[in-house]
C-alpha positions as CSV (number, residue, x, y, z in Angstrom):
1,M,211.1,10.8,105.9
2,K,211.9,12.1,102.5
3,L,214.2,15.1,101.9
4,A,215.2,17.1,98.8
5,S,217.1,20.3,97.8
6,L,215.3,23.1,95.9
7,R,217.3,24.9,93.2
8,T,217.9,28.5,94.4
9,G,220.9,29.6,92.4
10,S,223.2,28.9,95.3
11,R,225.7,26.1,95.5
12,D,223.8,24.1,98.1
13,G,220.1,24.9,97.3
14,A,217.5,25.0,100.0
15,L,216.4,22.0,102.1
16,L,212.9,20.6,101.5
17,V,210.8,18.0,103.4
18,V,208.8,16.1,100.8
19,S,205.6,14.1,101.4
20,K,205.6,10.3,101.2
21,D,203.8,10.4,97.8
22,L,206.2,13.0,96.4
23,S,203.4,15.5,95.7
24,R,204.0,18.2,98.3
25,A,206.9,19.9,100.0
26,A,207.9,22.5,102.5
27,L,210.9,24.7,103.1
28,V,212.4,24.4,106.6
29,P,214.9,27.2,107.1
30,Q,214.0,27.4,110.8
31,I,215.4,23.8,111.2
32,A,218.2,23.7,108.6
33,K,218.8,25.8,105.5
34,T,220.5,23.0,103.5
35,M,220.8,19.3,103.4
36,Q,224.4,19.5,104.6
37,E,223.4,21.5,107.6
38,A,220.7,19.0,108.4
39,I,223.0,15.9,108.3
40,E,225.8,17.7,110.3
41,N,223.3,18.2,113.1
42,W,221.2,15.1,112.6
43,G,220.6,14.5,116.3
44,S,218.7,17.8,116.7
45,T,217.3,18.3,113.2
46,Q,215.9,14.8,112.5
47,P,213.0,15.0,115.1
48,S,211.9,18.5,113.9
49,L,212.1,17.4,110.2
50,T,210.0,14.3,111.0
51,K,207.3,16.5,112.5
52,I,207.1,18.5,109.3
53,Y,207.0,15.3,107.3
54,E,204.0,14.1,109.3
55,Q,202.2,17.3,108.7
56,L,202.8,17.1,105.0
57,N,201.4,13.5,105.0
58,H,198.3,14.6,106.9
59,N,197.8,17.8,104.8
60,T,198.1,20.0,108.0
61,S,201.2,22.0,106.9
62,S,200.4,25.7,106.2
63,E,203.8,26.0,104.4
64,A,203.2,23.2,101.9
65,F,203.3,23.7,98.2
66,D,203.1,21.4,95.1
67,L,206.4,19.7,94.4
68,D,207.9,20.4,90.9
69,V,210.7,17.8,90.5
70,S,212.2,19.8,87.6
71,K,213.2,22.4,90.1
72,L,215.2,20.1,92.3
73,E,218.9,19.7,92.7
74,S,220.4,16.4,93.7
75,P,219.5,16.0,97.4
76,F,223.2,16.9,98.1
77,P,224.0,19.4,95.3
78,R,227.6,18.9,96.3
79,S,229.4,16.8,99.0
80,Y,232.6,17.0,100.9
81,Q,233.2,13.3,100.0
82,F,231.8,10.8,97.5
83,L,233.1,7.3,97.5
84,D,231.9,4.5,95.2
85,G,232.5,0.8,95.5
86,S,232.0,-2.1,93.2
87,V,230.5,-4.9,95.2
88,Y,228.4,-6.7,92.5
89,L,231.3,-8.8,91.4
90,H,229.4,-10.0,88.2
91,H,229.5,-6.4,87.0
92,M,233.2,-6.0,87.9
93,E,234.1,-9.2,86.1
94,K,232.2,-8.1,82.9
95,A,233.6,-4.6,82.9
96,R,237.2,-5.8,83.3
97,K,236.7,-8.5,80.6
98,A,235.5,-5.8,78.2
99,R,238.7,-3.8,78.6
100,G,241.0,-6.9,78.7
101,A,241.9,-6.6,82.4
102,E,242.4,-9.3,85.0
103,M,240.5,-9.3,88.3
104,P,242.6,-7.9,91.2
105,P,244.0,-10.7,93.4
106,N,242.2,-9.4,96.5
107,Y,238.8,-8.6,95.0
108,K,237.0,-11.1,97.3
109,T,238.7,-10.1,100.5
110,E,238.3,-6.3,100.4
111,P,236.0,-4.0,98.5
112,L,237.1,-2.1,95.4
113,M,236.5,1.6,96.0
114,Y,237.4,4.9,94.4
115,Q,236.9,8.6,95.4
116,G,234.9,10.5,92.9
117,L,234.1,14.0,91.9
118,S,231.8,15.7,94.4
119,D,232.1,19.5,94.1
120,R,228.9,19.5,92.0
121,F,226.4,16.8,91.1
122,C,224.0,16.9,88.2
123,G,220.3,17.4,89.2
124,P,217.9,14.5,88.7
125,T,216.2,16.0,85.7
126,E,219.1,18.2,84.6
127,T,220.7,17.7,81.2
128,M,223.9,15.7,81.4
129,V,226.6,17.2,79.1
130,F,229.5,15.1,77.8
131,P,232.4,16.7,75.9
132,D,232.5,14.1,73.1
133,A,230.2,11.2,72.1
134,T,233.3,9.1,71.0
135,L,234.2,8.8,74.7
136,E,231.5,6.1,74.9
137,P,229.3,7.7,77.7
138,D,227.5,5.1,79.8
139,Y,225.2,5.3,82.8
140,E,225.4,3.1,85.9
141,A,222.3,2.5,88.1
142,E,223.3,2.3,91.7
143,V,222.0,2.8,95.3
144,A,224.0,5.1,97.6
145,I,223.9,5.7,101.4
146,V,224.7,8.9,103.3
147,V,226.4,8.8,106.7
148,D,226.8,11.1,109.6
149,D,230.2,11.6,111.2
150,V,232.0,8.2,111.3
151,P,235.2,7.8,113.3
152,M,238.3,6.2,111.9
153,G,238.7,2.5,112.6
154,I,235.0,1.8,113.1
155,S,234.0,-1.9,113.0
156,K,231.4,-3.4,110.7
157,L,229.2,-4.1,113.8
158,E,229.1,-0.4,114.6
159,A,228.9,1.0,111.0
160,G,225.2,0.6,110.5
161,N,224.4,3.1,113.2
162,H,225.9,5.8,111.0
163,I,223.7,5.3,107.9
164,K,221.1,8.0,107.9
165,L,219.9,8.4,104.3
166,V,219.6,6.3,101.1
167,M,219.4,7.7,97.5
168,L,219.5,6.3,93.9
169,L,222.7,7.1,92.0
170,N,223.6,7.4,88.4
171,D,227.4,7.0,88.3
172,Y,228.2,8.1,84.7
173,T,231.3,6.5,83.1
174,L,233.2,7.3,79.9
175,R,234.0,3.8,78.9
176,S,236.7,4.6,76.3
177,L,238.7,6.4,78.9
178,T,238.7,3.6,81.4
179,K,240.7,1.5,79.0
180,T,243.6,4.0,79.0
181,E,243.2,5.6,82.4
182,L,242.9,2.6,84.8
183,P,246.0,0.7,83.5
184,K,248.1,3.7,84.7
185,G,247.4,2.5,88.2
186,F,246.2,5.7,89.7
187,G,242.4,5.2,89.4
188,F,239.6,7.1,87.8
189,M,239.8,10.8,86.9
190,Q,238.6,11.8,83.4
191,A,236.6,8.6,83.0
192,K,234.3,9.6,85.8
193,P,232.5,12.9,85.2
194,T,229.9,14.2,87.7
195,S,227.2,11.8,88.9
196,S,223.5,12.4,89.6
197,F,221.1,11.3,92.4
198,S,217.4,10.7,92.8
199,P,215.1,13.6,93.5
200,V,214.8,12.7,97.2
201,A,216.9,11.0,99.8
202,V,215.0,8.8,102.3
203,T,215.5,7.7,105.9
204,L,215.8,3.9,106.5
205,D,212.3,3.6,108.0
206,E,210.8,4.5,104.6
207,L,212.3,1.2,103.3
208,G,210.6,-1.0,105.8
209,D,211.6,-4.7,105.8
210,K,213.3,-4.1,102.4
211,W,216.2,-2.8,104.3
212,D,217.8,-5.6,106.3
213,G,220.4,-3.5,108.2
214,E,223.1,-4.0,105.6
215,K,221.5,-3.7,102.2
216,L,218.3,-2.9,100.3
217,H,216.2,-5.7,98.6
218,L,214.2,-4.2,95.7
219,P,214.5,-4.1,91.9
220,L,216.3,-1.1,90.5
221,I,214.7,-0.1,87.2
222,S,216.7,1.6,84.5
223,G,216.3,2.3,80.8
224,I,217.1,4.5,77.8
225,N,214.5,6.4,75.7
226,G,211.7,4.5,77.4
227,M,213.2,1.1,76.7
228,R,213.9,-0.9,79.8
229,M,217.5,-2.1,80.2
230,G,217.0,-4.0,83.4
231,Q,215.5,-4.4,86.9
232,P,218.2,-6.3,88.9
233,N,217.4,-6.8,92.6
234,T,219.8,-4.7,94.7
235,G,220.0,-7.3,97.5
236,Q,221.0,-10.2,95.4
237,D,224.6,-11.0,94.5
238,M,225.9,-8.1,96.6
239,F,229.2,-9.6,97.7
240,F,230.1,-6.8,100.2
241,T,227.4,-4.8,102.0
242,Y,227.2,-1.1,102.9
243,L,228.6,-2.0,106.3
244,D,231.7,-3.5,104.7
245,L,232.1,-0.4,102.6
246,I,232.0,1.9,105.6
247,E,234.5,-0.3,107.5
248,H,236.8,-0.4,104.5
249,A,236.6,3.4,103.9
250,C,237.3,4.1,107.6
251,R,240.4,2.0,107.9
252,T,242.7,5.1,107.6
253,R,240.3,8.0,107.8
254,S,237.2,9.3,109.4
255,L,234.1,10.2,107.3
256,G,232.5,13.6,107.6
257,A,228.8,14.0,107.9
258,G,227.3,14.0,104.4
259,T,229.8,11.5,102.9
260,I,228.0,9.6,100.2
261,I,228.9,5.9,99.5
262,G,227.8,4.1,96.4
263,A,227.9,0.3,95.9
264,G,228.5,0.1,92.2
265,S,226.4,-0.8,89.2
266,V,223.7,-3.3,90.3
267,T,223.7,-6.6,88.5
268,N,222.5,-10.1,89.2
269,Q,223.9,-13.4,88.1
270,N,220.6,-14.2,86.5
271,E,220.7,-12.2,83.3
272,A,216.9,-12.4,83.0
273,S,216.9,-9.4,85.3
274,G,218.6,-7.3,82.6
275,F,221.4,-4.8,83.0
276,G,222.2,-1.7,85.0
277,C,224.4,-0.1,82.3
278,V,225.1,-0.2,78.6
279,A,228.5,-1.9,78.9
280,E,227.0,-5.0,80.5
281,A,224.3,-5.2,77.7
282,R,227.1,-5.0,75.1
283,I,229.2,-7.7,76.7
284,H,226.1,-10.0,76.8
285,E,225.4,-9.3,73.1
286,Q,229.0,-9.9,72.1
287,M,229.0,-13.3,74.0
288,V,225.6,-14.5,72.7
289,Y,225.4,-12.9,69.2
290,G,229.0,-12.3,68.4
291,K,228.4,-8.5,68.1
292,A,227.4,-5.7,70.4
293,S,224.4,-3.8,69.2
294,T,223.3,-1.5,72.1
295,P,224.9,1.9,71.5
296,F,226.5,4.0,74.2
297,L,224.7,7.1,75.2
298,K,224.4,9.7,72.4
299,N,223.0,13.2,72.0
300,G,219.3,13.4,72.7
301,D,219.0,10.2,74.6
302,E,217.1,10.1,77.9
303,V,218.2,7.9,80.8
304,Y,215.8,7.0,83.6
305,I,216.4,5.2,86.9
306,E,213.7,4.5,89.5
307,M,212.8,2.1,92.3
308,L,209.2,1.2,93.2
309,D,207.8,-0.3,96.4
310,D,205.6,-3.4,96.5
311,H,202.6,-1.3,95.7
312,G,204.1,0.3,92.6
313,H,204.8,3.7,94.2
314,S,208.1,5.5,93.5
315,I,210.2,5.6,96.6
316,F,212.9,8.1,95.6
317,G,211.4,9.7,92.5
318,A,213.0,9.1,89.1
319,I,216.3,10.2,87.8
320,R,215.3,11.3,84.3
321,Q,218.0,13.0,82.3
322,K,218.6,14.1,78.7
323,I,222.0,13.5,77.3
324,K,223.9,16.2,75.4
325,T,227.2,15.8,73.6
326,L,229.2,18.8,72.5
């Protein structure tokens, strides 16, 4: 099943069920008015939403209309909690090297995670505004999961039962601020503005055997201004899985339904797969050529992030955003 949120002028938009080919959609206020309402009552809403999904795919829904992606919010226009990890250690090693920081001593025994801004996310085709181009804006191509209510202290073995949806994530970073903010020892704040997500969120059955119960195994395509930056496989070189991230997050807290958990910028040890952010490309260029040449995001650039199935069909729709600097 594929779900989205229609922009309505309200803070949470209106829940849509979207056809498998992303061409048609239907509003479902009789089931749930918003995505948050749906996930909070997933046991009762999921069967009814699935029936609408089947109708859309068989062209039997009288309420269906053509989907216009430009009118969508992020699937969750806002969330009570957004957590983002960094489990592709190759990316972490490169990012820390770029700012002259050592790897934390426990980075292979427990996941690195921060709590991000979540009171408003940028829509998948909405212009992303940065206050200043000198802050070195960068994108990060990621995959995120959405859980239902998860109790504190849950084990890794039980964690998978709580994963209900998967989305693509663009976790924007202002690289120049990470160099001054993180050494303070209190984590991200100004260096992490709002993030954005794919047009639709999908249930695990949409991923077939590409979802192994702990992680997703497909290339994540990203680029700037039509030039591909990379297509690293999300299942390769993932040191901690989504189950590890849930278990880690729940050590001292429960997670409310609708909590979003990202796994960090996707990167593979094999650099032939390219890069999932500008910073990695620049580090590679510095090492190979002695000078970084790929610029950070600037006014007028367009970032895209997308994932295709084995038949070349878009699973989540594309994050395609113009960049504006003030």
